[in-house]
C-alpha positions in Angstrom: -56.7 -15.5 95.5 -55.5 -18.9 94.1 -56.0 -20.7 97.5 -59.6 -19.3 97.8 -60.2 -20.6 94.4 -58.6 -24.0 95.2 -60.6 -24.5 98.2 -63.8 -23.0 96.7 -63.5 -25.6 93.9 -62.0 -28.7 95.8 -62.0 -28.1 99.4 -65.5 -26.2 100.4 -65.1 -27.6 104.0 -62.1 -25.1 104.4 -64.2 -22.0 103.3 -64.7 -21.1 107.0 -61.0 -19.9 106.8 -62.3 -16.8 104.8 -65.1 -16.0 107.0 -63.5 -13.0 108.2 -62.4 -11.8 104.9 -62.6 -8.1 104.1 -65.3 -7.1 101.7 -62.8 -5.7 99.5 -61.2 -9.2 99.0 -64.8 -10.9 98.6 -65.6 -8.4 96.0 -62.3 -8.9 94.2 -63.1 -12.6 94.0 -66.7 -11.8 92.8 -65.2 -9.7 90.0 -62.8 -12.4 89.0 -65.9 -15.0 88.9 -67.6 -12.4 86.7 -64.7 -12.1 84.2 -64.3 -15.8 84.1 -68.1 -16.0 83.3 -68.3 -13.1 80.7 -64.8 -13.2 79.0 -65.6 -16.2 76.5 -68.4 -14.4 75.2 -66.7 -11.0 75.1 -63.9 -12.6 73.2 -66.3 -14.0 70.7 -67.9 -10.6 70.2 -64.5 -8.8 69.7 -63.5 -11.5 67.3 -66.4 -10.8 65.0 -67.0 -8.0 62.6 -70.6 -7.2 61.7 -73.2 -10.4 62.4 -71.9 -13.4 63.5 -72.7 -16.8 61.5 -75.4 -17.4 64.1 -76.8 -13.8 63.7 -77.3 -14.6 60.1 -78.9 -17.8 60.4 -81.3 -16.3 62.8 -82.0 -13.5 60.2 -82.6 -16.1 57.7 -84.9 -18.0 59.8 -87.1 -15.4 60.9 -87.2 -13.2 57.7 -90.4 -14.8 56.4 -92.4 -14.6 59.7 -91.0 -11.2 61.0 -90.3 -9.0 58.0 -92.0 -10.4 54.7 -95.2 -8.7 53.4 -96.4 -6.9 50.2 -94.0 -3.8 50.9 -91.2 -3.3 48.4 -88.3 -0.8 47.7 -88.5 0.6 44.1 -85.9 2.9 42.7 -84.3 3.5 46.2 -87.8 4.2 48.0 -89.6 2.0 50.4 -93.3 1.6 49.6 -95.6 0.2 52.3 -99.4 -0.2 52.2 -101.3 2.2 54.1 -102.9 -0.5 55.9 -99.7 -1.8 57.2 -98.1 1.4 58.1 -98.9 1.2 61.7 -97.9 -2.4 62.2 -94.8 -3.3 64.0 -92.5 -5.5 61.8 -89.2 -6.4 63.4 -86.9 -9.0 64.7 -84.6 -9.1 67.6 -81.0 -10.4 66.8 -78.8 -10.4 70.0 -78.5 -6.6 70.7 -79.9 -5.7 67.1 -83.6 -4.6 66.4 -84.1 -4.7 62.5 -87.4 -3.4 61.6 -89.6 -1.6 59.0 -91.0 1.8 59.6 -92.3 1.0 63.1 -90.5 -0.9 66.0 -91.2 -1.0 69.8 -89.7 1.9 71.6 -89.5 0.0 75.1 -86.0 0.3 76.5 -85.0 -3.2 75.7 -85.1 -2.3 72.2 -82.9 0.7 72.4 -79.6 -1.0 71.9 -78.4 -1.1 68.2 -81.8 -0.3 65.8 -81.6 -0.7 62.0 -84.9 0.8 60.8 -86.1 0.7 57.2 -87.9 3.9 56.2 -89.3 5.5 53.2 -86.2 7.1 52.0 -83.4 4.8 53.5 -82.1 2.8 56.6 -81.6 4.7 59.8 -79.3 3.5 62.5 -79.8 4.2 65.9 -77.3 3.6 68.7 -78.6 3.8 72.2 -81.7 5.8 71.1 -79.5 8.4 69.1 -79.5 8.5 65.2 -76.1 7.7 64.1 -76.4 7.5 60.4 -79.0 7.2 57.4 -78.1 5.0 54.5 -79.7 5.1 51.1 -81.0 2.0 49.8 -78.7 2.6 46.7 -75.4 2.2 48.7 -76.7 -1.0 50.6 -77.7 -2.6 47.1 -81.4 -2.6 48.0 -82.6 0.1 45.5 -85.0 -2.5 44.1 -86.0 -5.2 46.7 -89.3 -7.3 47.2 -89.9 -8.5 50.8 -92.5 -10.9 49.2 -89.7 -12.8 47.5 -88.7 -15.8 50.0 -85.9 -17.2 47.8 -82.5 -17.7 49.5 -80.8 -15.6 47.0 -83.1 -12.5 48.1 -82.8 -13.1 51.8 -78.8 -13.4 51.5 -79.2 -9.8 49.7 -80.9 -8.3 52.8 -78.5 -9.9 55.1 -75.4 -8.5 53.2 -76.9 -5.0 53.3 -77.7 -5.2 57.1 -74.3 -6.8 57.7 -72.6 -3.6 55.8 -74.1 -1.4 58.5 -73.2 -3.7 61.4 -69.6 -3.9 60.3 -69.3 -0.1 59.9 -70.4 0.5 63.2 -68.8 -2.7 64.9 -66.9 -0.5 67.4 -69.8 0.9 69.5 -71.7 -2.5 69.0 -68.8 -4.3 70.5 -68.6 -2.0 73.5 -72.4 -2.1 74.3 -72.5 -5.9 73.8 -69.6 -6.4 76.1 -71.5 -4.0 78.7 -74.8 -6.1 78.2 -72.7 -9.4 78.6 -71.1 -8.1 81.9 -74.3 -6.7 83.3 -76.4 -9.9 82.7 -73.5 -12.0 83.9 -73.4 -10.0 87.2 -77.1 -10.1 87.7 -77.0 -13.9 87.0 -74.1 -14.4 89.9 -75.8 -12.1 92.2 -79.0 -14.0 92.2 -77.4 -17.2 92.9 -75.6 -15.5 95.6 -78.8 -14.1 97.2 -80.5 -17.4 96.7 -77.8 -19.4 98.4 -77.3 -16.9 101.4 -81.1 -16.2 101.8 -82.5 -19.8 101.7 -79.6 -21.2 104.1 -80.9 -22.2 107.7 -77.5 -21.9 109.1 -77.9 -19.5 112.2 -75.2 -17.1 111.5 -75.2 -13.4 110.5 -76.3 -12.8 106.8 -73.2 -11.0 106.1 -71.0 -14.2 106.5 -73.7 -16.3 104.4 -73.1 -13.7 101.5 -69.3 -14.1 101.8 -69.3 -17.9 101.6 -72.1 -17.7 98.7 -69.8 -15.7 96.8 -66.9 -18.0 97.1 -69.2 -21.1 96.4 -70.1 -19.4 92.8 -66.6 -21.3 91.9 -68.0 -24.6 90.7 -70.9 -23.1 89.0 -68.7 -20.7 87.0 -66.3 -23.5 86.1 -69.1 -25.8 85.2 -70.6 -23.1 83.0 -67.3 -22.8 81.2 -67.5 -26.5 80.5 -71.0 -26.0 79.2 -69.7 -23.2 76.7 -66.9 -25.2 75.3 -68.3 -28.7 75.0 -71.9 -27.5 74.0 -73.8 -29.2 76.8 -76.3 -27.5 79.2 -76.0 -30.4 81.5 -72.8 -28.8 83.0 -74.9 -25.6 84.0 -77.3 -27.9 86.0 -74.3 -29.7 87.5 -72.7 -26.5 88.4 -75.8 -25.5 90.2 -76.3 -28.7 92.0 -72.6 -28.5 93.3 -72.9 -24.9 94.5 -75.8 -25.9 96.7 -73.9 -29.0 97.8 -70.9 -26.8 98.5 -73.0 -24.4 100.4 -74.3 -26.9 102.9 -70.7 -28.4 103.3 -69.2 -25.0 103.9 -71.7 -24.1 106.5 -71.5 -27.6 108.3 -68.0 -26.8 108.9 -68.2 -23.1 109.8 -66.5 -22.0 112.8 -67.3 -18.8 114.4 -63.9 -17.4 115.3 
């Protein structure tokens, strides 16, 4: 695999050597590219317990727009005006949906749902009720959603974070699955585009094999983008991938 990686990254003109690779080798290489893409995000996920600092900032930024209103928690009971009971009030934070009474029921909102209802906070994992928390145990027995002070918002974040910390295990597993799935879809998309729009007159199966190998510069540039915080590397990776594809096909030999 090392030689394949080296040629795919530095010598694309020699990728024709792997034209007749078995599909097992090709998919093993794809899996290695997938792990390189997803592993940094999975490491970050497993390093955090509860909300990440970025999650907390997102909640703070969205609180006024998404959750604020005349509703209030008094003596451990959520009071919402009748006129607002059927309105969706929620925010999406990565795999979390935090909402008040009503939230969307479509599949994309069925990961980790933290829903504030009349008598407490319900935690749903993958559509199944995992636990109900009282407002007292979360420190929200008296809470005003129309108070936009940082102290009040931080109080809300701490309460939600207590839930996230307690159920960090299932959350990490689900988040890792989502990361792997989204990364796989992303890589397969680029393989499909590279192989489908190539004008080289060779069987499609060979195009797909080469397309998987030329994912290498894109994956490497994506890692640079992550660690250096510059999205320009992603665009560079896409450009290199397309260039490498042309180089590989221009040297292709049917053997």
